[in-house]
N, C-alpha and C positions, 0 to 999 in steps of 0.2 A: 693445272693443279690447283692454283688459286681459285678457280671457279668452282672446283669440286668442294674444297674447304669451305668456301662461303656458302654454297647450298647447304651443306650439313649444318653449319653455324645457325643459318637462318631456319632450317627445320626444326632445330633444337630449340630456338628461341620461341617459335610458334607453339611447339609442345607445351613449353613451359607456360606461356600465356594461356592456352586453352585449360591446362590443369588448374591455374590460379583462378581464372573466371569460372571455372566449373564448381571449385570449392566455395568461391564467394556467393555463387547462386545458391547452392545446397544451404548454406548458412543462412542466407536471406529467406529462403523457404521455410526453414525450421523457426525463424524469428516472426514469421507471419507477415512479411515484407517491412515496410517502414514504420509500422505501428507498434514495434517492440516485439518481445516474446509472446507465443501464443498462450493464452491463459489456460491454466489447469481446469476442466470440467470435473466438478465434485458433484456426483449423483446421490441422492439421499432417499432410501426407500422408506416406506411406512409400514404400517401394521399388516399383519396376514400376508407378507410378502418377504422377500429378501433381495440381495443385490441382483441376483440372476433376472429380475425383472426388467434391468436396464440392458440386457445383452445386446438388442438390436439397435439401441440408441447409442451404446458405447462403441459397438462396431463401426456405426456410420461415422462416428466423430474420430476414432482413431485412424480410420482409412483417411480422413482429411487431416491427419498429423496432429491432432490435438492430444495432449496428455489428459488421460481420464483416470479418475479414482473414485470408486463406488464402496464406501466403507460399509460395514454391518451395523446398522443402527441397533443399539441394545434393547430398545423397546422397554426399559425399566422404569420409566417415569420421565416427566418433562425435564427437571433439574438434571437427573444422572444422563439423560440422552443429549441435552444441550452441551453439558461439560464435556463428554465424549466427542461431540462433533467439533467443538472448540479445539479440543487437543489435537484432532486430526488436522484441522486447518492451520494450527500452529506450525505443523511440519511442512507445510507446502510453501515453497519459495516462488514469489513472482505473483502474478494476477490470477483471480480465482473467479469462474462463473459457477455460482452455487444453484443447483436444481434439486428440487424436492417434490416428491409425489405424495399425495394424501397427508398423513401425519408427518412425513418428512418435511413438509412445508412448515408444519408447527414448530419443529425442532430448528430449522435453518434460520427462521425469523428471530429466534432468540439468540442463536449461535453465531450469526454475522454481525451482530451488533458490535460497533466499535472496532471492527477489523478492516484496516485500510486496505487490504489485498482482496477483500471481496468487491468485485467492480459491478456485478448484476446479479440480481436474483430471478429465478425461474419458477414459478409454481405450476405444477403439471396435475390438473385435477387435485389441487392440493388446499390445505389450510393455510391461510394467511392472516393470522390472529392480530388483534390490537392487544395492548397491555390490559391484563386482566381477563381476556377471554378464556375459554376453555373449549376443549375438543366436543365436549357432551353440549354445552350451550350453542356452538357454532353448528353442530349437527342437526340440532332441533329448531334452529331458527326459522328455517324454511321447510315446508312439507316436501316428502318425495324420498327419503332415505328409508331402506329397508334394513338398515344395520341397527336393529334393536336388540333388547335383551335376549327375545326368544331366537334370534339368529346365531347365538353364541354358545359355545360349549365352554364352560368354566372348569380349570384344572388349578388346584392349589399346588403352590411351590413353597419352600422354605422362605417365609417373609412377605408372601403375597398370593395373589390369584391371577391367573393368566386367563384372557380370553381368547378363543380360537372361533373362526368363523366356521359353522357346521358344513362338513363337506356336502350334505344334501343341498345346501342353499348356496355354495360357493360361485357356482357358475351364474346363477340368476341375479345375485346381489353384486357380485364383484367384477364378473368378466363376462358378460352376456354376448360380446362379440368375439369371444376367443373359442377355440374348438373344444368340444367336450373333452377330447383326450388330453389336450394340454392342460384345461383347468383341473382336470382330476389330480394331475402330477402336482400342479400348484397348490391345491387344496392339502394334499398329503405333505407337502414340504413347507407349508407356510410357518411363519414364525409368529408366535403369539404375542399380545401386548399385555402389560400390567394394566389390571382394570382400574386402578386409581388414577391412572394418567387422564381419564376422561374428566375428572372434576380439578386438575391442576391448570392453575393460570399461566398464562404467557406472560413474559416481561416487555420492555421496550421493544417495539418492532424495528427490525432492520430496514423495512421498507420505507420508513420515513426519510432515510438519508442515501438509500442505495437504489439505482434505477432498477425497475421492476417489470417482468413480463410474466402473463398468464395464459395458459392453455386451458379454456374450458371444454369439458366433456359433456355435451348436451345430454346424453342418455344415462348419466352417472346415477346409480341407485345407492352409493355411499354417501357422498357430499352433493346434495342437489345442485344443479346447474345455476339455479338462482342464488344459492349460497356462494358460489364461485364468483358469479358476477358482482354480488355485493361486495366481496372481500377485494375484488380486483378493482372495482371502481373506487373504493376507500383507499386502496394502497397506490391509486393513480397509475395502474399498471397498463401497459400496452398489451391489448387482449386479443387473442385469436380463438375462434370457436371450432369444434369438430364434433361431427356425429359420431360418438364412442362411448363405451363403457368406462367405468372407473379406471380401468388399468389401460388408459389409451396409449401408454409408452408400449405396452406389449402388442396392442391390436394396430396401432398405427405409429411405429417407430420412426417413419420417415417423416411425418408431419410433426411429431414431437421434435426431432432433431431440427427441423427447419426453424421452430421457434427459439431453440437454443441458439442456432446460428445467427438469428436475428437479433438476440441479445448481445452476443460477441460483437457483432458489427456496430450495434448501437452504443458500445462503450469502448470502441478501439480508436 
């Protein structure tokens, strides 16, 4: 009887140890190992797009256990969009890796300044402005962009004018390596940008104080690759290049994810 009781007690003790170790292992996995909590990856879209463009990247990251937030960029002007993104970042506890596509990079460059929670910046075929730069100025600094006035449909709204990328040019200009069926939907559901944004200056850039990564899209017809390289070099960014259109996060979500993960490892 003593032996039977001892065996039952030993089995119960082993079960408790297994449960405790299992719980500890799960907690460690959630924290990302010994380096503390996993950062929240905030994905910022640009003009003529919405947060759905990040679907492939967001799926890759969430499957790896990273919290992801892809807010709706208002596209109402540099100051308005910057203030909005700052308000979103203020609600996120813990470390943040901030990722921007196209004009989303312009916004995050302003919004991340002075925020100690933002540990890394990732520019995905994006503007990385210096103080005083404008979207219009950076777009025209190097040849190769097809995004001119003739490519836009202008629709007035109360208080301003919205620019839409013409549906007939959307694939050629914006997403040449994405299927025609997909780009037709992207064109129909695009979110326009206030045209005044083109001439509004950037503030003090966050990349002066925050580690920076850049993904250059070599076949970009919105922000020429030469412009992306110039901005990346100026920001002392770790740079990766791929052969892709402007929407590299749509056509190559895995390569885009790899750059984001490299940034996470770089600041962990």
